[in-house]
C-alpha positions as CSV (number, residue, x, y, z in Angstrom):
1,M,-6.4,7.0,-15.3
2,S,-3.0,8.0,-16.1
3,V,-1.9,11.3,-15.6
4,D,1.5,12.9,-16.1
5,F,2.7,15.1,-13.6
6,D,5.2,15.5,-11.0
7,F,5.8,14.0,-7.0
8,E,4.9,17.3,-5.4
9,V,1.1,16.8,-6.7
10,I,1.1,13.6,-5.3
11,L,2.4,15.1,-1.6
12,R,-0.3,17.7,-2.3
13,T,-3.2,15.5,-3.0
14,L,-1.4,13.2,0.7
15,K,-1.3,16.4,2.9
16,T,-4.9,17.1,2.2
17,A,-6.1,13.5,2.3
18,A,-3.7,12.7,5.8
19,G,-4.9,15.8,7.6
20,A,-8.7,15.8,6.2
21,L,-8.8,12.2,7.4
22,R,-6.8,12.9,10.7
23,D,-9.7,15.7,11.5
24,A,-12.3,12.9,11.5
25,D,-10.8,10.8,13.6
26,V,-10.5,8.4,11.0
27,P,-7.4,5.8,11.9
28,V,-6.2,4.9,8.6
29,L,-2.5,3.2,7.7
30,L,-0.2,4.8,4.7
31,G,-0.2,1.9,2.3
32,G,1.1,1.2,-1.6
33,G,3.9,3.6,-3.1
34,L,4.0,6.6,-0.7
35,A,4.3,3.9,2.5
36,V,7.8,2.1,0.3
37,W,9.0,6.0,0.0
38,A,8.5,7.0,2.9
39,R,11.0,3.9,4.0
40,G,13.9,5.3,1.4
41,G,12.2,3.9,-1.8
42,A,11.9,5.3,-5.1
43,K,9.3,8.1,-5.4
44,T,5.7,6.6,-6.5
45,E,4.0,8.3,-9.9
46,H,0.9,6.3,-8.8
47,D,-1.5,7.3,-6.5
48,V,-2.1,7.6,-3.0
49,D,-3.3,4.5,-0.8
50,F,-4.1,4.3,2.5
51,F,-4.8,1.2,4.3
52,V,-8.2,1.2,6.7
53,K,-10.2,-1.2,8.4
54,P,-13.9,-2.2,6.4
55,E,-16.0,-0.3,9.2
56,D,-14.5,3.0,8.9
57,A,-14.6,2.5,5.1
58,E,-17.7,4.9,4.0
59,R,-16.6,7.5,7.2
60,A,-13.1,7.8,5.0
61,Q,-14.7,8.5,1.6
62,Q,-16.9,11.1,3.5
63,A,-14.1,12.8,5.2
64,L,-12.6,13.2,1.9
65,E,-15.7,14.2,0.4
66,A,-16.2,17.0,2.7
67,A,-12.5,18.1,2.5
68,G,-13.6,18.9,-1.2
69,L,-12.9,15.8,-3.2
70,R,-14.6,13.3,-5.1
71,G,-15.9,9.7,-4.6
72,E,-16.0,7.3,-6.5
73,N,-17.6,3.6,-5.3
74,P,-16.1,1.2,-8.1
75,P,-17.7,-2.1,-9.0
76,E,-14.2,-4.4,-7.7
77,G,-15.6,-4.4,-3.7
78,W,-12.7,-4.5,-1.8
79,L,-11.9,-0.5,-2.1
80,L,-13.2,3.0,-2.2
81,K,-11.6,5.8,-4.7
82,A,-11.9,9.9,-3.5
83,W,-10.6,12.1,-6.5
84,D,-8.4,14.9,-5.7
85,G,-8.5,16.5,-9.5
86,N,-6.5,14.4,-11.3
87,V,-5.0,12.2,-8.5
88,L,-6.4,8.9,-7.6
89,V,-6.6,8.4,-3.2
90,D,-7.4,5.0,-2.9
91,L,-9.5,3.3,0.3
92,I,-8.2,-0.2,0.8
93,F,-10.3,-2.1,2.9
94,D,-10.5,-6.1,2.3
95,P,-6.7,-6.8,-0.3
96,R,-6.8,-10.0,-1.7
97,G,-5.0,-11.9,2.0
98,G,-8.0,-10.4,4.3
99,P,-9.6,-7.3,5.6
100,I,-7.2,-4.5,7.5
101,D,-7.5,-5.7,11.0
102,D,-6.1,-4.1,14.4
103,E,-2.9,-6.5,13.8
104,W,-2.0,-3.8,10.8
105,F,-2.6,-1.1,12.7
106,E,0.6,-2.9,15.6
107,R,3.2,-3.7,12.6
108,A,2.8,-0.2,11.3
109,D,4.8,2.9,12.2
110,E,4.5,6.6,12.9
111,L,6.8,8.5,10.7
112,D,6.4,11.9,9.4
113,V,5.8,12.3,5.8
114,Y,5.7,14.9,4.2
115,A,5.9,16.7,7.7
116,V,2.7,15.2,8.2
117,T,2.5,12.5,11.3
118,M,1.0,9.7,10.2
119,L,1.2,6.1,10.9
120,V,2.9,3.9,7.8
121,A,1.9,0.1,6.7
122,S,4.6,-2.3,7.4
123,L,7.0,-3.2,4.2
124,D,5.5,-6.6,4.4
125,D,1.9,-5.3,4.5
126,V,2.4,-3.4,1.4
127,L,4.4,-6.5,-0.4
128,V,1.9,-9.3,0.4
129,T,-0.2,-6.9,-0.7
130,K,1.1,-6.2,-4.0
131,L,1.9,-9.4,-4.2
132,L,-1.4,-11.3,-3.9
133,A,-2.7,-9.2,-6.3
134,L,-0.6,-10.3,-9.1
135,T,-2.7,-12.7,-11.9
136,E,-2.8,-14.4,-14.7
137,Q,-4.0,-11.1,-16.3
138,N,-2.0,-8.7,-14.0
139,L,1.1,-10.2,-13.9
140,D,3.9,-7.5,-14.4
141,Y,6.3,-8.0,-11.5
142,S,8.4,-4.7,-12.6
143,S,6.4,-2.5,-9.8
144,V,6.9,-5.0,-6.9
145,L,10.7,-5.9,-7.9
146,E,11.4,-2.3,-7.6
147,T,9.5,-2.2,-4.1
148,A,11.4,-5.3,-2.8
149,R,15.3,-4.5,-4.1
150,A,14.4,-0.6,-2.3
151,V,13.8,-1.5,1.0
152,R,15.1,-5.6,0.8
153,E,16.4,-5.2,4.3
154,Q,13.2,-4.3,5.7
155,L,11.5,-6.4,4.8
156,D,11.0,-9.7,6.7
157,W,11.5,-12.4,4.3
158,D,10.1,-15.4,5.9
159,D,7.0,-13.6,6.7
160,V,6.3,-12.3,3.0
161,R,7.3,-16.4,2.4
162,A,4.3,-17.8,4.5
163,R,1.9,-14.9,4.0
164,C,2.3,-15.6,0.2
165,E,2.1,-19.4,0.4
166,G,-1.2,-19.6,-1.4
167,S,-0.1,-17.9,-4.6
168,P,2.1,-19.5,-6.8
169,Y,2.9,-15.5,-9.1
170,A,4.1,-14.8,-5.1
171,K,6.2,-17.7,-5.5
172,A,6.9,-17.1,-8.5
173,F,8.6,-13.9,-7.9
174,L,9.8,-14.8,-4.1
175,V,12.4,-17.1,-6.6
176,L,12.7,-14.5,-8.8
177,V,14.3,-12.2,-6.3
178,E,16.5,-15.2,-4.2
179,D,17.8,-15.8,-7.6
180,L,18.6,-12.3,-8.0
181,G,20.3,-11.9,-4.9
182,I,17.8,-9.4,-3.4
183,A,16.6,-11.4,-0.7
184,P,18.0,-14.5,1.1
185,A,17.3,-18.4,0.2
186,A,14.1,-19.2,2.3
187,S,15.0,-20.3,6.1
188,P,15.6,-24.5,6.6
189,S,12.1,-24.1,8.3
190,G,9.8,-23.4,5.8
191,G,9.7,-20.2,6.2
């Protein structure tokens, strides 16, 4: 569902959802476009993404439903959803590249986002999930290019390359950002 509304609507949903998840003691990481925005990237026009461990996903959705959001169980099997009016909240627990685990939480930083203190996923994790989601049917580089440009100095490019090694679509993107001067060339050690 595509809806045209301002960024403040998304931020209100972020605040509502983050508060409900915190009150329910569900450990989550802010992900997606809002994690990029929290670290200096552009405003997102999409949804609110949280990364959550698989064992906490249903409890996270229940906490959002208790806060008045409408839950949805999509067929994809790697996320759950909740709607705050027209704003979607994704609870991502098993993105391409493997399930959310303790290492994701260790790489995260605690930041103040719209006056709420929360864990924000590492930019490497956010970019890697976006790159590994690229497929022959979904090969739009615009979002990942915008992310890479906005936060290029904060990314560990060798880590991103290593984690995306199995994806030809991610490899093509990494060549593109090198040629555009956004990312440094791969290190000689093969990273």
